[in-house]
C-alpha positions in Angstrom: 0.0 0.0 0.0 1.3 3.4 -0.9 -0.5 5.8 1.4 -0.5 4.0 4.7 0.3 5.9 7.9 3.6 4.1 8.1 4.5 5.4 4.6 3.6 9.0 5.5 5.4 8.7 8.8 8.6 7.5 7.1 8.3 10.2 4.4 8.1 12.9 7.1 11.1 11.4 8.9 13.1 11.4 5.8 12.2 15.0 5.1 13.4 16.0 8.5 16.6 14.0 8.1 17.3 15.6 4.7 16.7 19.1 6.1 19.1 18.5 9.0 21.8 17.1 6.7 21.4 20.1 4.3 21.7 22.5 7.2 24.8 20.8 8.6 26.4 20.8 5.1 25.6 24.4 4.6 27.2 25.3 7.9 30.3 23.3 7.1 30.6 24.8 3.7 30.3 28.3 5.1 33.0 27.6 7.7 35.6 25.9 5.6 35.5 27.3 2.1 35.6 31.1 2.6 39.2 30.8 4.0 40.3 29.9 0.4 39.4 33.4 -0.9 37.6 33.9 -4.2 38.0 30.3 -5.2 36.4 29.2 -1.9 33.4 31.4 -2.6 33.0 30.0 -6.1 33.3 26.4 -4.7 30.8 27.2 -2.0 28.2 28.4 -4.6 28.9 25.3 -6.8 28.4 23.0 -3.9 25.1 24.7 -2.9 23.9 24.4 -6.5 24.8 20.7 -6.6 23.2 20.1 -3.2 19.9 21.7 -4.2 19.9 19.9 -7.6 20.2 16.6 -5.8 17.3 17.6 -3.4 15.2 18.7 -6.4 15.8 15.4 -8.2 14.8 13.5 -5.0 11.6 15.5 -4.6 10.7 14.9 -8.3 11.3 11.2 -7.8 9.1 11.1 -4.7 6.3 13.1 -6.4 6.2 10.7 -9.4 6.3 7.7 -7.0 3.3 9.1 -5.2 1.5 9.8 -8.6 2.2 6.2 -9.7 0.7 5.0 -6.4 -2.4 7.0 -7.1 -2.7 5.7 -10.7 -2.2 2.1 -9.7 -4.6 2.4 -6.8 -7.5 3.6 -9.0 -7.7 1.4 -12.1 -9.9 3.8 -14.0 -7.2 6.5 -13.9 -4.5 4.3 -15.4 -3.8 3.6 -19.0 -5.6 0.6 -20.5 -3.5 -2.5 -21.0 -4.9 -4.0 -24.2 -3.2 -6.9 -26.0 -3.1 -4.9 -29.3 -0.8 -2.3 -27.7 2.1 -4.7 -27.1 4.6 -5.6 -29.8 4.4 -9.1 -31.2 8.0 -10.0 -30.3 7.6 -8.7 -26.8 10.0 -5.8 -27.1 10.1 -2.5 -28.9 13.2 -3.2 -31.0 13.3 -7.0 -31.1 
């Protein structure tokens, strides 16, 4: 089951853990890299961009996982699975 209370609880726990790790990394980046001068400032910005890109990818993945749970839970919302849609050999290029 996708939307059980245990699933929502674990989702909230992971969100808190990710927020805490991001805050710790941002503090460490702000403490260590400015001592390197202009290169440290550029590295700090690059690491912040990479960190937020990873978080955005994770959020997109979770959103599509939740959407797939909704579609599979309600059969009328999903795409029809007819025999004439599949390829005769079983694969697209085979």
